[in-house]
N, C-alpha and C positions, 0 to 999 in steps of 0.2 A: 413429335410423339402423342401428342396426347390425344390427336383424330386416330394415330393407328390404335392407342388406350382404349379411348371408346367403340370403334368400329369391334377391338375385341372383346368389348363387354356385349355392347348389343349382341353379336355371334354363340356368346358364350348365354347369354337369354332365351336367345332363337333356340338353342340347341336344346335345354331344357326346357323348352316350352312355353317360357314366361311361370315356371316352378319356385323363382327364387322366393325366398320363404322372408317374413318379419326381419328376421335376427339379422344384426348388419355385421355378426360373428363372421353370417353363413357368408356375407357379403365379402366384409375383409381376409376370408380365405380363400376364394376366388381368384381376389386382385393379389394377396400376397403369392401367390401358387405362381401368375402368370407373372409377374416382377420376375422372380426368384428362377425364372425359367431364363429368360432374358443373362446369360453369363455376362456379354460386355457392358452390360451398367457396374455401375461404382455404386457403396454403401451410400452413399451421399444423395445419388441420382434417383435410387429404386426408394429410401425414404421418403422424395419430393414429391413421386411422383405415386408412390402409396397413396400419400393424405389428399393429393390433388383427385383420385381417383375416389377415392373413400368420399371426399367430400362431392363429386358428383354422384355416386351410388346412390346417395341420401336424397340428396334432390329429386335425384329422379324417383327413388320411391316416396317422398313428400309428395311429388309433383298426380304422379298416377292413383294414390290413396286416399 
């Protein structure tokens, strides 16, 4: 699941041609929308994946800036 999420994140970054901003809220919004588009996950799973994804993205941001 994490690999799928990471792949999706890379695709989002690529589509927007690396236009993601510094704003963590923007990162969270993208992931929030992604998670909520997956209807088969229950609420708890979504929360766990959200936390993991947001951590991943923040690490990615710190490493590249």
